[in-house]
KOLMAR-123138 format. One record per atom (N, C-alpha, C): residue in one letter; x, y, z. Coordinates in steps of 0.2 Angstrom, whole numbers, plus 2048, in hexadecimal, padded with zeros to 3 digits. Atoms other than C-alpha are relative to their C-alpha. Layout:
BEGIN
AXYZ;...
//
This chain:
BEGIN
M8067FE7FC;M1989DFCA4;M7FB7FB7FE;K806805802;K1899D3CA5;K7FB8047FD;K8057FC804;K17C9D8C99;K7F97FE803;I8068007FD;I16B9DBCA0;I7FA8007FB;F8067FF804;F15B9D7C96;F7FA800804;K8067FF7FC;K14C9DDC9E;K7FA7FF7FC;P806802804;P13B9D6C99;P7FC8077FE;L8037FA802;L1319E3C8F;L7FA802804;L8067FF7FC;L1219E2C99;L8007FD806;G8008037F9;G11C9DECAA;G7FD7F97FF;A802806801;A1189CCCAD;A7F9800802;I8078007FE;I1069C6CAF;I8007FC807;A8008027F9;A1049C4CC2;A7FA7FC801;I8078037FE;I0F79B9CCA;I7FC805803;G8057FC7FD;G0E89C3CCC;G8008077FD;A7FF7F9803;A0EF9D3CC4;A8068017FC;I7FB7FF805;I0FA9D9CB6;I804806803;T7FC7FB7FD;T1099E3CBC;T8048037FA;L7FD7FC805;L1109F1CB1;L808800800;S7F97FE801;S1229F3CAA;S8008047FA;I8007FC806;I124A02C9F;I8047FD7FA;N7FD803806;N1289FDC8D;N8058057FD;N7FB7FC803;N137A03C84;N8018007F8;D7FF801807;D1389FCC73;D7FA7FE7FC;N806801804;N12A9FEC66;N7FF7FA7FC;N800806804;N12F9F0C5B;N7FE7FA804;V8018067FC;V1309E3C69;V7F9801804;F8077FE7FC;F1219ECC72;F7FA7FD7FB;A806802805;A1169E9C62;A7FF7F8800;K801808801;K11A9D6C62;K7FE7FD807;D8018037F9;D11A9D3C75;D7FB802804;I8057FE7FC;I10D9DDC7C;I7FA7FC801;A8068047FF;A0FF9D1C79;A8027FA805;T7FF8057FB;T1089C3C82;T801803807;A7FF7FD7F9;A10D9CFC91;A7F9802803;C8077FF7FE;C0FA9D4C92;C7FC7FA800;D803807800;D0F59C2C90;D7FA8017FB;Y8057FF805;Y0EB9C6C80;Y8027FC7FA;D7FF805805;D0E99B9C72;D7FE8057F9;T8027FC805;T0EA9C4C62;T7FC7FC7FA;A803804805;A0E39B6C57;A7F97FE802;S8078027FD;S0D39B5C62;S7FA8037FC;N8057FC804;N0C99C2C58;N7FA801805;V8057FE7FB;V0C09C6C69;V803806804;N7FE7FB7FC;N0C19D5C73;N8037FE807;P7FE8027FA;P0CC9D3C82;P7FC802806;D8037FD7FA;D0C69D5C94;D802807802;Y7FF7F97FE;Y0C69E6C9C;Y807801803;A7FA7FF7FD;A0D69E3CA6;A8068007FB;T7FB801806;T0E09DDC96;T8008067FC;T8017FA804;T0D99ECC8C;T804806803;N7FD7FB7FC;N0DF9F7C9A;N8078007FF;C7F9802801;C0F09EFC99;C8038027F9;L7FE7FE807;L0F19F1C86;L8018077FF;L8007F9801;L0ECA03C86;L805804804;T7FB7FD7FB;T0F7A08C95;T8077FF7FE;E7F9801802;E107A00C8F;E8018037FA;T7FF7FD806;T105A07C7E;T801808801;A8007F87FE;A102A19C85;A807801803;L7FA7FF7FD;L111A18C90;L8067FF7FC;N7FA801805;N11CA12C82;N8018067FC;Y8007FA804;Y118A22C79;Y800806804;N8007FB7FB;N119A2DC88;N7F98057FF;V8077FD801;V106A31C86;V7FD7FE807;P8048027FA;P0FBA31C96;P7FB7FB7FF;P805805801;P0F2A21C97;P7F9802801;E8067FE7FF;E0E3A2AC9D;E7FD8037FA;I8037FD806;I0E1A33C8D;I7FF7FA7FB;V800806805;V0E4A23C82;V7F97FC802;K8058047FE;K0D7A19C8C;K7F98047FF;A8067FC801;A0CAA27C8B;A7FE8017F8;I8017FF807;I0CCA29C78;I7FE7F97FE;A803806802;A0CAA16C76;A7F97FF802;E8078017FE;E0BAA17C80;E7FC8047FC;G8047FB804;G0B4A26C76;G7FF7FD7F9;E800802807;E0B8A1EC65;E7FC7F97FF;S802807802;S0B3A0CC67;S7FA7FE805;G8058027FC;G0A7A0CC76;G8017FA804;N7FF8067FC;N0AAA00C84;N8067FC7FE;W7F9803802;W0BC9FCC7D;W7FF7FA7FC;R801806804;R0B69F1C6F;R8038017F9;H7FD801807;H0C09ECC5F;H7FC7FC7FB;F804805804;F0B69DDC59;F7F9800802;D8088017FF;D0A39DBC57;D7FF7F9803;N8028067FD;N09A9CCC5E;N8027FA7FB;N7FE805805;N09F9C2C4E;N8077FF7FF;G7F9800801;G0B19C5C50;G8038047FA;K7FE7FB806;K0B29D2C42;K802807803;T7FE7F97FE;T0BB9E2C44;T7FB8057FF;I8057FA801;I0B09F1C47;I8038057FC;V7FE7FA804;V0B19FDC39;V7FA8047FF;T8067FB800;T0A5A0CC39;T7FF8027F9;A8027FE807;A09DA14C2A;A8058057FD;D7FB7FC802;D0ABA21C29;D8077FD800;N7FA804801;N0B8A13C28;N804800806;G7FC8007FA;G0BDA15C3A;G8017F9802;I7FF8077FF;I0C6A05C3E;I8027FE808;G7FE8047FA;G0C69FBC4F;G7FF805806;L8007FD7F9;L0C9A01C61;L801807800;M7FE7F9800;M0D2A11C5D;M7FD8047FA;Q8047FD806;Q0C7A15C4D;Q8058047FC;I7FB7FD804;I0D6A18C42;I7FD8017F9;T8047FF807;T0CFA21C32;T8058047FC;N7FD7FD806;N0D8A26C22;N807803802;Q7F97FE7FE;Q0EAA26C29;Q8057FD7FC;V7FB802805;V0F8A26C1D;V8057FC804;G7FA8047FD;G106A19C21;G7FE7FB805;Y8028057FC;Y0FBA0DC2B;Y7FD7FA7FC;N802806804;N0F79FBC25;N7F97FF802;E8078007FF;E0E49FBC24;E7FE7F9802;E8028077FE;E0E29E8C25;E8037FE807;R7FD8017F9;R0EE9E7C34;R7FC804805;L8047FC7FC;L0E49F5C3C;L7FA7FC802;K8068047FF;K0D59E9C3B;K8027F9804;S7FF8077FD;S0DD9D8C40;S805800806;D7FB8007FA;D0EA9DEC4D;D7FE805805;L8027FC7FB;L0E39E6C5C;L806804803;V7FA7FC7FD;V0F49EBC63;V8038057FB;Y7FE7FB805;Y0F99F3C53;Y7FB8067FF;N8067FA800;N0E89FDC53;N801805805;I7FF7FC7FA;I0ECA03C64;I8068047FF;E7F97FC801;E0FEA08C60;E7FF8057FB;S8007FB806;S0F9A11C50;S7FC806803;G8047FB7FD;G0ECA1BC5A;G804804804;V7FC7FC7FB;V0F8A20C67;V8068047FC;K7FB7FC804;K106A25C5A;K7FD8067FD;I8037FA803;I0F9A30C51;I7FF805806;L8017FB7FB;L0F5A38C62;L806803802;D7F97FD7FE;D107A3AC66;D8028057FB;K7FE7FB805;K10AA43C56;K7FC806800;M8057FA7FF;M0FBA4EC59;M803805805;F7FD7FC7FA;F103A54C69;F8068047FE;D7FA7FD802;D113A59C60;D7FF8057FA;R8027FB806;R10AA63C52;R801807802;S7FF7F97FF;S110A75C51;S7FB8047FF;D8067FC802;D100A7BC4A;D7FA800805;L8058007FB;L0F6A77C5A;L802803806;P7FE7FD7FA;P0F6A81C6A;P8037FC805;K7FD8047FA;K100A7CC79;K7FC803806;I8037FD7FA;I0F9A7EC8B;I8057FF805;N7FB7FF7FA;N104A84C99;N8077FC7FE;G7F9802802;G114A7FC8F;G7FF7F97FD;G801806803;G10DA6EC89;G8047FA803;D7FD8057FC;D113A62C97;D7FC7FA7FE;R803806802;R10FA50C91;R7FD7FD806;D8038037FA;D10BA4BCA3;D7FA803802;D8067FC7FE;D0FDA58CA5;D7FA7FD7FB;L805803804;L0EDA50C9F;L7FC8057FC;E8037FA804;E0E5A61C9A;E8048027FA;S7FC7FE805;S0F4A64C8F;S7FF7FC7F9;W802804806;W0EDA57C83;W7FA8027FC;Y8067FE803;Y0DEA61C7F;Y7FF8017F9;F8007FF808;F0E2A66C6D;F8037FA7FC;A7FE807803;A0EBA55C69;A7FA7FC800;I806804800;I0DBA4DC6E;I7FB8027FA;M8047FD805;M0D1A59C63;M8027FE7F9;A7FE801807;A0DCA56C54;A8007F87FE;Y801807801;Y0DAA43C56;Y7FA7FF7FC;N807800803;N0C8A46C51;N8008057FA;G8007FA806;G0CBA56C46;G7FF806803;T8017F97FE;T0CDA68C49;T7FB8047FC;K8057FD804;K0BDA6CC41;K7FB804805;P8047FC7FC;P0B0A79C47;P7FC7FC806;V8048037FB;V0A6A6CC50;V8047FE806;N7FC8017FA;N0B4A69C5C;N803807803;S7FE7FA7FD;S0B7A7BC60;S7FF800808;P8018007F9;P0BAA7DC73;P7FA805802;I8057FB7FE;I0AEA8CC73;I7FB8017FA;E8057FF805;E09EA8FC69;E8018087FE;Q7FF7F9801;Q0A2A9FC60;Q7FA805800;S8067FD801;S090AA4C5E;S7FE802807;T8027FE7F9;T08DAA4C71;T806801805;G7FB7FF7FB;G09EAA4C79;G8007FB806;E8008057FB;E09AA95C83;E8047FA7FF;R7FC806801;R0A4A85C86;R7FC7FB7FC;N803805805;N0A1A78C78;N8007F9803;V7FF8067FC;V09DA69C83;V7FF7FA7FB;K801806805;K099A5EC73;K8077FF7FC;A7FA801803;A0ABA60C6D;A8037F9801;Y7FD8077FF;Y0B4A50C6B;Y805800806;Q7FB8017FA;Q0C2A54C77;Q7FD801806;E8037FF7FA;E0B6A5AC84;E7FD7F9802;K8038067FF;K0ADA49C82;K8067FB803;I7FB8057FE;I0BEA3FC84;I802802807;L7FD7FE7F9;L0C4A49C93;L7FA7FF805;G8058027FC;G0B3A46C9A;G8007F8802;F7FE8077FE;F0B7A33C99;F8057FF805;V7FB8007FB;V0C7A36CA2;V7FD801807;E8037FE7FA;E0BDA3ECB0;E7FC7FA803;K8058057FE;K0B0A30CB0;K8037F9802;Y7FE8077FF;Y0BAA20CAF;Y807800803;E7FA8007FC;E0CBA26CB6;E7FF803807;L8027FD7FA;L0C2A2FCC4;L804806802;I7FC7FB7FF;I0CCA3ECC2;I7FD8077FE;D8037FA802;D0C6A50CC3;D8058057FC;L7FC7FB804;L0CEA5BCB5;L7FE807800;Q8027F9800;Q0CFA6DCB3;Q7FC8027FA;E8037FE806;E0C3A76CA8;E8048067FD;L7FB7FB802;L0CEA81C9D;L7FC8067FD;P8047FA802;P0C7A93C9B;P8028037FA;F7FF7FD806;F0C8A95C89;F7FB8067FE;T8057FA802;T0C0AA5C81;T7FF7FF7F8;S802800807;S0B8AA7C70;S8058047FB;D7FB7FC804;D0C5AB4C6A;D8067FD7FE;T7F9803801;T0D3AA7C69;T7FF7FB7FA;F802805806;F0CAA9CC5B;F7FC8047FB;Q8047FD806;Q0C3AA0C4A;Q7FE7FB7FC;Y802806805;Y0B8A95C3F;Y7F98037FD;D8077FF804;D0A9A95C33;D7FC7FA802;S8048057FE;S09CA8BC3B;S7FC7FC7FA;N803802806;N095A88C29;N8057FC7FB;S7FA802805;S0A6A82C22;S8037F9804;R7FC8057FE;R0B0A72C24;R807801801;D7F97FE7FF;D0C0A7CC25;D8027FF807;N7FD8017F9;N0CBA79C34;N7FF806804;I8007FB7FC;I0CAA84C43;I8078047FF;K7FA7FC800;K0D7A93C43;K801802807;F7FE7FF7F9;F0E0A94C53;F804807800;L7FD7F9800;L0E4AA6C57;L804801806;E7FB8007FA;E0EDAA2C68;E8037F9800;M7FC806801;M0FBA95C67;M8037FE807;N7FE8027FA;N100A95C79;N7FC803806;Y8047FE7FA;Y0F4A95C88;Y8047FF806;N7FD8007FA;N0FAA99C99;N7FB801805;F8068007FC;F0ECA95CA5;F8037FF808;D7FE8017F9;D0EFA98CB8;D7FC7FB804;L8038067FD;L0E9A87CBC;L8057FA802;P7FC8067FF;P0F1A78CC4;P7FD7FA7FC;L802806805;L0F0A6BCB6;L8017F9803;T8008067FD;T0EDA59CBA;T8057FB7FD;K7FB805802;K0FCA4DCB9;K7FD7F97FF;S802807801;S0FAA3BCB2;S8027FC806;K7FF8047FA;K0F9A2ECC0;K8047FA7FE;Y7FC806802;Y105A22CB7;Y807800801;S7F97FE800;S116A29CBC;S8027FF807;F7FD8017F9;F117A24CCF;F8057FB800;E7FB805800;E126A1ACD3;E8017FD807;K7FF8047FA;K12BA0ECE0;K804805805;S7FD7FC7FB;S12FA17CF1;S7FE807800;Q8027F9801;Q127A27CEB;Q7FA801805;K8057FE7FB;K11CA30CF8;K7FA8037FC;V8067FD804;V10AA34CF1;V7FB802806;S8057FE7FB;S0FBA3CCFA;S7F97FE7FD;A807801802;A0E8A37CF9;A7FD8067FF;T8047FA802;T0DDA43CF0;T7F9800803;A8068007FD;A0CEA3ECF9;A8007FB806;N8008057FB;N0C9A30D05;N7FF7F97FD;P801807804;P0CCA20CFA;P8017FA804;A8008077FD;A0CAA0ECFF;A8077FE800;F7FA803800;F0DAA06D05;F7FF7F8800;R802807802;R0D99F4CFE;R8057FB801;S7FB806800;S0E19E3D01;S8027FD7FA;R7FF802807;R0E09DFCEF;R7FE8057FB;P8017FB805;P0E09E9CDF;P7F97FF7FC;T807800803;T0CD9E9CDC;T7FB803805;T8057FD7FB;T0BD9F1CE3;T7FC7FA803;G8048057FD;G0B19E8CEE;G801800808;D7FF8007F8;D0AE9E7D01;D8057FB803;D7FC8057FD;D0B89D7D03;D8078027FF;S7F97FE801;S0C89E1CFD;S801806804;K7FE7FA7FC;K0C69F0D08;K8027FF807;K7FD8017F9;K0D19F1D17;K800807804;G8007F97FD;G0CFA04D1B;G7FF8057FB;T8017FA805;T0CEA15D14;T806805802;L7FC7FB7FF;L0DBA22D11;L7FD807801;T8037F97FF;T0D8A34D17;T8038057FB;K7FE7FC805;K0D9A42D0B;K807804802;G7FA7FD7FF;G0EBA49D0A;G8057FB804;E7FC8057FC;E0F2A39D13;E8067FE7FB;V7FA802804;V104A35D0C;V8017F9801;V7FE807800;V108A23D07;V8067FF7FC;T7FA801804;T117A1BCFF;T7FE7FB7FB;I801805805;I116A12CEE;I8057FA801;T7FC8057FF;T11DA01CF0;T8027FB7FA;G7FF804806;G11D9FACDF;G7FD8037FA;P8047FE806;P1179FCCCD;P7F97FF800;F807801800;F1059FECCA;F7FD7F97FD;V802806803;V0FA9EFCC5;V7F98027FE;Y8077FF803;Y0E99EDCBC;Y7FB7FC805;D8058037FC;D0D99E7CC4;D8017F8800;E7FF807801;E0DA9D5CC9;E7F97FC7FE;V806803803;V0C89D2CC4;V7FF8037F9;A7FF7FE807;A0CA9D3CB1;A7F98037FD;T8077FE803;T0B79D6CAE;T7FE807802;K8027F97FE;K0B79E7CB7;K8038057FC;K7FE7FB805;K0B89F6CAC;K803806804;N7FD7FA7FD;N0C4A02CB4;N8058037FB;H7FA7FD804;H0CFA0ECAB;H806801804;F7FB7FF7FC;F0D9A11CBA;F8047FA802;V7FC8057FE;V0E6A06CC2;V801800807;W7FF8007F9;W0ECA01CD3;W807800802;Y7FA7FF7FD;Y0FBA06CDD;Y8017FC807;P7FF8037F9;P1029FBCEB;P804806804;V7FD7FB7FB;V106A07CFA;V8017FE807;K8008017F8;K10BA08D0C;K7FF806803;R8027FA7FC;R104A13D19;R805801805;S7FB7FE7FB;S10EA1BD27;S8007FB806;D8008057FB;D109A0DD33;D8027F97FE;G7FD806802;G111A00D28;G7FB7FB7FC;S805805803;S1019F8D21;S8008027F8;E7FF7FF808;E1019F5D0E;E7F97FE7FD;G806802803;G0F39F4D02;G8008037F9;Y8007FD807;Y0ED9FBCF1;Y7FB806800;V8057FA801;V0E5A0CCEC;V8008017F9;A8017FE808;A0DEA11CDB;A8048067FF;S7FC7FB803;S0E9A1CCD1;S7FD807800;S8047FA800;S0DBA29CD0;S801804806;Y8007FC7FA;Y0DDA2ECE2;Y806801803;L7FA7FF7FE;L0EFA30CE3;L8038067FC;D7FD7FA803;D0F9A40CDF;D807801803;Y7F97FE7FE;Y10BA47CE1;Y7FF804806;V7FF7FD7FA;V110A4DCF2;V8038077FF;E7FC7F9801;E114A60CF2;E804801806;S7FB7FE7FA;S123A65CFC;S7FE806803;T8017F97FD;T120A72D09;T806802804;S7FA7FE7FD;S131A73D10;S8058027FB;T7FB7FE805;T140A7BD08;T8067FB800;P7FA805800;P14DA6ED03;P806803801;V7F97FE7FF;V15EA70D09;V8057FD7FB;T7FB803805;T16BA6ECFC;T8077FF803;P7FA8017FD;P17AA65D02;P8068037FD;V7FA7FD802;V18BA6DD00;V8057FB7FE;E7FC805802;E196A62CF6;E8078037FF;P7F97FE801;P1A9A63CF6;P8028027F9;K7FE7FE806;K1B0A6CCE7;K8057FB7FC;P7FC805803;P1B7A5FCDA;P8078027FF;D7F97FE801;D1C9A5ECD8;D8027FD7F9;Y7FF802806;Y1CDA5ECC6;Y8088017FE;S7F97FF802;S1E0A61CC7;S8037FA7FC;S7FD805804;S1E5A50CC1;S7FE7FF7F9;Y802800807;Y1DBA51CB2;Y8028067FC;I7FD7FA803;I1E1A62CAE;I8077FF7FE;K7F9802801;K1F3A5BCAF;K8007FB7FB;Q800805804;Q1EFA4CCA5;Q7FE8027F9;Y8037FF806;Y1E5A53C97;Y8008087FE;A7FF7F9802;A1EAA64C8E;A7FA8047FF;D8067FC802;D1D8A68C88;D7FB7FF806;F8058007FB;F1CFA64C99;F7FE807802;S8027F97FD;S1C4A72C9F;S7FB7FF806;T8048017FA;T1BDA74CB0;T7F9803800;T8077FD801;T1AEA7ECA9;T7FC7FD7FB;A804803805;A1A9A73C9B;A7FA7FC803;W8068047FE;W198A6AC9C;W8027F9800;W7FF807801;W1A0A5AC98;W8057FD805;K7FA8027FC;K1AEA5ACA5;K7FE7FA805;D8028067FC;D1A5A4ECB2;D7FE7FA7FC;D802806804;D19EA43CA5;D8067FC7FD;M7FA803803;M1AFA40C9D;M8047FD805;I7FD8027FA;I1B7A3ECAE;I7FE7F9802;W8038067FE;W1ABA30CB2;W8027FA7FB;A7FE805805;A1B0A27CA1;A8077FF800;I7F9801800;I1C2A2ACA3;I8027FC806;D7FE8047FA;D1C3A23CB5;D7FE7F97FF;R802807801;R1BBA13CAF;R8037FD7FA;G7FC803805;G1C6A11CA0;G7FC8007F9;Y804800806;Y1B8A14C93;Y8038057FA;I7FE7FB805;I1C0A23C8B;I808802801;Q7F87FE7FF;Q1D3A27C88;Q8018067FC;G7FE7FA804;G1DBA36C82;G8057FE7FA;D7FC800806;D1E5A39C72;D807803802;S7FA7FE7FD;S1F7A3AC77;S8058027FA;T7FB7FF806;T1FEA3DC65;T7FF8087FD;I8017F9802;I1F9A50C64;I806804802;R7FA7FC7FF;R208A5CC63;R7FE807801;N8017F97FE;N208A6DC6B;N8048047FB;A7FD7FC805;A20CA79C5D;A805805803;K7FC7FB7FD;K214A85C69;K8067FD804;T7FA8037FC;T21FA79C74;T8037FA7FC;N7FD805804;N221A6CC67;N8007F9804;K8008067FC;K21DA5FC74;K7F97FC7FF;L806804801;L210A51C73;L7FC801807;E8057FF7FB;E200A53C7E;E7FB7FB7FF;T806805801;T1F1A48C82;T7FA805801;H8077FC801;H1E0A50C7D;H7FA7FB801;L806803800;L1CFA4AC81;L7FC8017FA;L8047FE806;L1C8A52C71;L7F97FF801;P8088017FF;P1B6A54C78;P7FC8027FB;N8047FE805;N1B0A5DC69;N8017FD7F9;K7FE804806;K1B7A51C5C;K7FA7FB7FF;Q806804802;Q1A9A47C53;Q8027F9803;L8008077FD;L1A6A36C5B;L7FE7FB7FA;T801805806;T1A8A28C4D;T7FC7FA802;E8048077FE;E19EA18C4D;E8057FB803;A7FB8057FE;A1AEA0EC4F;A802802807;H7FE7FE7FA;H1B3A19C5E;H7FA7FF805;F8058017FB;F1A2A18C66;F7FF7F8802;L8008077FF;L1A2A05C64;L8057FE805;T7FA8017FB;T1B3A04C6D;T7FE802807;I8017FD7F9;I1AEA0FC7B;I7FA7FC803;F8068037FE;F19DA07C7D;F8027F8803;F7FF8077FF;F1A49F5C7D;F805800806;R7FB7FF7FA;R1B29FBC8A;R7FB800806;Y8048007FB;Y1A39FEC95;Y7FC7F9801;A805805800;A1979F0C90;A8027F9800;E7FD806802;E1A29E2C8A;E807800801;K7F98007FF;K1B39E4C92;K8047FA7FF;D7FC806801;D1B89D2C92;D7FF7FE7F9;A800802807;A1B19CEC81;A8048047FC;L7FC7FC804;L1B99DDC7A;L8087FE800;A7F98027FF;A1CA9D7C81;A8027FA7FC;N7FF807803;N1C89C6C79;N7FE7FF7F9;V803801806;V1BF9C9C69;V8068017FB;K7FB800804;K1CA9C6C5A;K7FE8047F9;S8017FD806;S1CC9D0C4A;S8007FB7FB;T801805806;T1C79C7C3A;T8038037FA;S7FD7FD806;S1D09D2C2E;S806805802;S7FB7FB7FF;S1DE9DFC2D;S7FD807802;W8037FA7FE;W1D19ECC30;W800801808;G7FF7FF7F9;G1D59F4C41;G7FA800805;N8068007FC;N1C39F5C47;N7FB7FA7FF;S804806801;S1BD9E4C42;S7FE7FD807;N8028047FA;N1BD9DEC54;N7FA803803;V8067FD7FD;V1B09EBC5A;V7FA7FF7FC;Y805801804;Y1A69E8C4B;Y7FD7F9800;N8028077FF;N1A69D5C4E;N7FC800806;L8048007FA;L19F9D9C5F;L7F98037FF;A8067FD802;A1929E4C58;A7FB7FB7FD;K803805804;K18D9D6C4C;K7FD7FB805;K8028057FB;K18C9CAC5B;K7F9802803;Y8067FE7FC;Y17F9D5C64;Y7FB8047FB;N8057FE805;N1759D9C54;N7FF808800;M8017F8800;M1799ECC54;M8018027F9;P8007FE808;P1759F4C43;P8058057FF;V7FA7FB802;V1869FDC40;V7FF8027F9;V8007FD806;V189A07C31;V8057FD7FC;A7FA802803;A19AA01C2D;A8017F8800;S7FE807800;S1A19EFC29;S8067FF7FD;E7F9801803;E1B19E7C23;E8007FD7F9;K801803806;K1AA9E2C13;K8048037FA;T7FD7FC805;T1B19F0C08;T804806804;K7FC7FA7FD;K1BD9FFC0B;K7FB805801;A8057FA7FF;A1AEA0BC08;A7FC7FF806;S8048027FA;S1A4A02C15;S804801806;R7FB7FF7FA;R1B3A02C21;R801807802;A7FF7F97FF;A1B5A15C1F;A7FA803803;L8067FE7FC;L1A3A17C26;L801800807;A7FF8017F9;A1AAA12C37;A803806802;E7FD7FA7FE;E1B4A22C37;E7FC8077FF;Q8057FA801;Q1A5A2EC33;Q7FD801807;G8037FE7FA;G19DA37C41;G7F97FC801;I8068047FE;I18FA2DC4A;I7FA805802;K8057FC7FE;K17EA35C4B;K7FC7FE806;R8038017F9;R174A36C5B;R7FB7FA7FF;G805805801;G166A2BC54;G8037F97FF;K7FD807801;K172A1DC4E;K8037FE807;L7FD8027F9;L17BA1EC60;L7FA7FD804;A8058037FC;A16AA1BC68;A7FE7F97FD;Q801806804;Q166A0DC5B;Q8047FB802;L7FB8057FE;L176A04C5F;L8007FE807;M8018027F9;M174A05C72;M7FA7FC802;V8078047FE;V1629FFC73;V8007FA7FC;S800807803;S1659F1C66;S8057FC804;Y7FC8047FC;Y1739EBC71;Y7FC7FE806;Y8048027FA;Y1689ECC80;Y7FB7FA7FF;Y804805801;Y15B9E1C78;Y8037FA7FC;G7FD806804;G1679D6C6E;G7FD7FF7F9;K803800807;K15E9DAC5E;K7FF8077FD;A8017F9803;A15D9E9C52;A7F9803800;V8067FC7FF;V1509F6C55;V8018067FB;S7FF7FA804;S14CA05C4B;S802806804;E7FD7FA7FC;E153A17C4F;E7FA803804;D8057FD7FC;D142A1DC54;D7FE7FC806;T8018057FA;T13FA0EC60;T805802805;A7FB7FF7FC;A150A11C67;A7FF807804;I8017F97FD;I14DA24C6A;I7FA800805;Q8068017FB;Q13CA20C72;Q8037FD807;F7FD8047FA;F146A14C7E;F804805804;F7FC7FB7FC;F152A22C82;F7FC805804;I8047FC7FC;I144A2EC86;I7FC7FD806;K8048037FB;K13AA22C90;K8047FF806;N7FC8037FA;N148A1CC9B;N806805802;G7FB7FA7FD;G152A2DC9E;G8078007FD;L7FA800803;L160A2AC92;L8018067FC;T8007F9803;T15CA3BC8A;T7FC804804;T8047FB7FD;T155A4BC91;T7FB8037FB;Q8047FE805;Q14CA4EC81;Q7F97FD800;P8078037FF;P139A4BC81;P7FD7FD7FA;S802803806;S137A46C6F;S8057FE7FB;I7FB802805;I13FA3EC60;I8038067FC;K7FE7FA803;K140A4FC57;K805804804;E7FC7FC7FB;E148A58C66;E8067FC801;F7FA8047FF;F154A49C68;F8068027FA;K7FB7FE806;K15CA4FC57;K8047FA7FE;P7FC806802;P160A3EC50;P8058007FB;N7FB800806;N16AA44C41;N806804802;D7FA7FC7FD;D176A4FC4C;D8067FB801;I7FA8047FF;I188A48C4C;I802801807;L7FE7FF7F9;L18EA44C5E;L808801800;T7F97FF7FF;T19FA49C65;T8027FB806;R7FD8047FB;R1AAA40C71;R7FD801807;A8037FE7F9;A1A3A4AC80;A7F97FC801;H8068027FF;H192A43C7D;H7FF7F8803;I8018077FE;I195A30C7F;I8007FE807;S7FF8017F9;S19AA31C91;S7F9800804;A8067FF7FD;A189A38C96;A7FB7FA7FE;F805805802;F17FA2BC8C;F8027F9803;I7FE8077FD;I189A1CC93;I7FE801807;Q8027FF7F9;Q186A23CA5;Q7F97FF801;R8088017FF;R173A24CA2;R7FE7F97FE;Y802807802;Y173A13C9A;Y8027FB806;E7FE8057FA;E17CA0BCA9;E7FB801805;S8057FE7FA;S170A14CB5;S7FA7FC7FE;F806804802;F162A0CCAB;F8007F9801;V7FF807800;V1699FBCAA;V8007FE808;E7FF8027F9;E16D9FBCBD;E7F9800803;K8078007FD;K15A9FFCC1;K7FD7FA7FE;Q804806802;Q1559EFCB7;Q8027FA803;K7FD8067FC;K15F9E3CC2;K7FB7FE805;
//
């Protein structure tokens, strides 16, 4: 199979920067400056369109709404500034560093936070991402990451869960409009041009001493408000139908101005997304929003600000097509342990039919004393077996021609893994090392090997799992829920390869 290498970020187009969602944190950290056309050695603040690109790309890489990240950068640094007029990093009296004002954070390189704007942004987003996953902070309506209001308490925690940031003034029961998170969400409304829901908190769900520096005590950990929360505007895809939330200008180019206006959409008008969003072609215009290319029903094409687009709500009852019942008879006959009710049946059939997975024909039935072929779906998947199955899919010709370099039976697949810089556990150096090939492979290691193969260089487990999450190779929403230390079974590999193949096909 031909190996596909997709550029990490969108190319810099003439007049506008086109987005491509980032997948690999390590590559991302090195290449984002180039992709967003920013000279990291310049020690000057980039123009607004470039800063928009840096903040947006980083946010999407960590599955954080860009609206929130850009508003925090606005609130922390004011006018998106990292350097002062003399080219020195802005450091406040409380030691807040740079654009994202990183303060007293363990595990972050202080000098790099000052010198590397991209690292400063990424560090701020990682901190915010961790705040969202904290178990000691309340969740709103289930805590959907796409809902902007769901980030209320994560934003609060970015500044501190101190009494000054209480949503409600305990003494009056009134909304605390001076709270940090209220200020940040106000920036979302002002600069993204989005109307957010005002969450109806009450004073009886918080407890604090206004004369103390102790953290707020949360008495309610799950809020379920009967409100339609606001979805992020950065997930629209090509060919998707969206509707206008107001009467926005329909423009010939991705920028404001009378010379670009070619018409006006009517509120509720449905248009079709025709490609990825772009940033404003006028780099000096300070927009937090982005521009989507769209097509109207009359066939005319233009650009609309992301602020004024929303998901189309279906008003009709979808008709579910009746599919013919699958015929599993041949698999039942061929494999003694095949089950028509197992969750893995269709996934393994997909791999069997393509020759990626083979049954074990050496198992003897204790009752009949005859040899049977078994799929062994619940048997642990070893690293050696994973490499064999994966290369049957990804490098069929190379696997057939690669030579063993020792008497070790798995040296051929490990030679292939070395060729593609895959950080395998085992090697042919010693007997003890070779034995690792037969140990169960963990979910995190599998992700690391597949993503390292995709990029042609070794990446970390966390980077690989983020890649899986962002590109639909897993249904789990976080590294923790992915359970990277769980051992995989033979049944799992088929599902992962199918999703990987689907992802690769979309990159062509």
